[in-house]
N, C-alpha and C positions, 0 to 999 in steps of 0.2 A: 786502024786502032790507034788512039793517041798514045804517046810515049808513056805518060804517067799511068795509063790504064794497063799497059803491058807490065810495068813494074808491079803495080797493085795486084794484078791477077796472079803473077808469079808468087808473090808473097802470100796471098790469101790461099793459094793452092798447096802450100808447103805442108800443113797438117794432114791433108788428104794423102800425101805421099809418105807420112810417118816421120816427118822432119819439122822441127819448129825453130831451131836456132839458125841464124844467118848473120853475116857481117857485111859491111859496106863493100869489101873487096869481092864478095860473092856476087853482089849486084853489078859491080863494074864488069866482072867477067861474063856475066849473063847478058848484060846489055851494054856492050862496048861503045855503041854509037850514041848512047844517051848521055847527056852532060851530067856532071856531078851534081849540079844545082837541081836539075830535074829529078834525079834519083832521090836526093835529100828531101825535096818537096813532097814526093810520093810517100816516103817513109813518114814524114811529119804529119801528113794528112791521115795516114792510117793510125798513127799514135793518138791523134785527137779523137778518132772514132773508137779507140779502145781495141783496135785490132793488132797493134804492135806495141811491145814493151821494150824499152831500152834497158838492157841488163848490164852492159859494160861498154867501155869505149868502143864505139863503132860496131858493137855486137848487139843483136836484137833477137827478140822472140816473137814469132807469129802466134797470135792468140787463137787457140782452137775454139770451136763453137761452144764446147762445154764450159769454157772459162770466159766467154765473151761478155756475160752479164756484168762480171766484176772487173773485166779488163786486166786481170791479174793471173799469172801462171805460177804455181808453186815451184820453187827452185829445184826440187827433186826431179822435176820433169826435164830440166835443161842443163843442170850443173855439169854433167859428164861431158856433153858436147862443148860447153863453154870452156871448161878446163883443158880439154883436148885441143881446142882451137888456139888457146893461149899457150899451149906447150908445157903445162904444169902437171906433175903428179899430184893427186889429191885424194881425199876421202871425206865423206860426210861423217862427222864425229861428235863427241861430247853429247850435249842434250838432244841434238837433232838425231843422232844415231840411236840414242836411248829411246826416243819417241818411236822410231821405226821398229824397235823391238817390243814396243808396248809399255815401256816405262814412262808413263805420262803424268806422273805426280805433279810435275811442273812443266807445262808446255813452253818450249823456248819461244821467245819473242823474235829471235833472229835465227836464220838458217846458218848453222855453224859448219864450216868447211876447213879442214886441215890441209895445208898446201906446202909444197917444198920450195917456197920462195918467201922472202921478206919484202918483196917489192910490189906485192899486190895488196891494195888497200880495201878495207871494208866499205860497204856501200849501204846507204839507208835513204829511202825516200818514202813517199806516201804508199807506194805499192810494193816495195821490196826492201828487205833488210838482210844483206849478206854479210856474215862476219867471218873473216879469214884468220886462222891461227897458223903461224909459221912453224914449220918443223923441218929440220935439216935433212933427215932421212925418213923415208916412208917405206916400210917393209911390206911388200904386197902380199906376203904370206899370211898376214894378219887382217886381210881385207876380204869382204864378202861382196859379190856382185848381186845386187837385187834388181828386180824388174821394176820399171816405171812405165807409164802409159806410152811414152814416146822414146823408149830406149831403155838403158840400164844406168845404174848408179853404183859407185863404189862406196861401201860403208865399212867402218871399223867393226871387227867382230866383237861379241859381247865382252870378252876379257879386255881387249885393248880399249874399248869404250869406257869400261869401269876404271881402268888405270889412267886414262886421259882425264877423266873427271877429277881425279885426285891430283894429277900432275899439273893441270891447268885450273885448279879450283878457284883461283882468283878471277877467272874469266866467266864463271857461272854463278857466283854469289857465295862462295866459301865451302868449307868442308861439310857443313851440315847439309847443304843442298846436294853435294856430291853423294853423301851417305844415303840420303833419301832416295835418290835416283838409282843408286847401286842396289838398294833393297828391291826395287822393282825389276832389276835385271837378274836377281839371284838364280832364278830357275834356268837362265840361259848360260850361266857360267860353267865352263868345263876347264878347270885349271889343270887337271892331270894331262890332258892332251894338248895343252898350249905349247907353242914353240919356244925353245930356249932363247932364241935370238930376241924375242920380245922382252924377256926379263933382263937380258944383258944390255938392252938399249936404254933402260930406265935408270933414273937416279935412284940409288938404293933406298933413301927415305920414303919414296913413293910406295915401294913394295911393303915396307914396314907399316906405313899408315894404312895401306889396303888391308893387311892382315889384322891390324888392330880394329879397324872399322868392321870387318867381317865378323870377328869373334866377339870382341868386348862391347861393341856398340849395337850390332845387329843380331848377335846371337847365332850366327851361322857357323857353328863349330866344325862341322864336316868340311865346309869350304875352307875355313881357316887352317885345318889340319892338312888338307890337300895342298894349300899354298905353302905351308911350312915344309912339307916333304919335298915339294918342287924346288924350293930354294936350296935345301940341303943337297938335293940330287945334282944340281948344276953348280954347286960350290959357292953360293952367295953367303957372305959373312956379314952379319949386321953390326952396326955401330950405333951408339946412343944417338937418337934423333928426337927432335921435338915434334909433337903431334901437329901443332900449328907453327909453320916455319916463319910466319910473319911476326910472331911475338918473341921478343928478345928475352923476356923473363923466363928463367929456368927454375922449376920447382925442385927443391932439394929433398923434400919429404919422400922417403922410399915408397910410401903408399900411393904416390902419384907417379908411379913408374911401372910399366908393363915389361917384365923381365923376358917374356917369350919373344916379343917383337922389339925389345929394347927401345920402347917409345916413352919419352918423358911427356906426361900428360899435362901440358901447360895451358890447356883450355878445356872447358866443359862443353861438350856437344849435346844438344838437345834436339830430338827429332819430333816432328808433329805426330 
């Protein structure tokens, strides 16, 4: 058997063994006597045939038969193995997590991954758009492991998803979009049973905006009351904060102030 056929056969058989992610080092270990040039040529030929996708530096995905027509594998199928290979903690978050919970008012154009590193850059080409958001600490108690066809994937739970949408609203198109997606998550939100460490890890204004959006914008008074009780229970004390942190203008009119959440309403949010 020719050397390139050995490499090609090994790669094409990966999905049958329940694995689709591999890296160049895997091939070197598997075929130590084959030159680097020959290995790269085999991978290149499979990429041209749509049987391999390049997803990161020296990291590839063997395209299973069910995705062969488009030559594209959804990132949810391989992000766990890729992040583990790179040695990063991660979770699928923001709009991508919300979509997995059924809140698809706006389908994300990029697959959004929160990662505990600021050295991993987002990637976009004709087949893939991976968007990475850096976060210094990832508390695994707020993550849910969901099944994918070729393994599992870590996803932020609904509460952390909603809070991330507000905390990183500039990454998703603003507070209005955050509020619209949170509305689709409402049935999944369990504030009473949420972990105290989650709330302690957040900037206080994020919690205040969350409460204001739940009650005053979306009309979810029971959820708002549950959040308010939670904050009092764990000793969170609110200070005046603007609804939109990007706007410097502060409204002085008392009618533009929510006294419960101590939110200065310095912008009008309108939902579709």
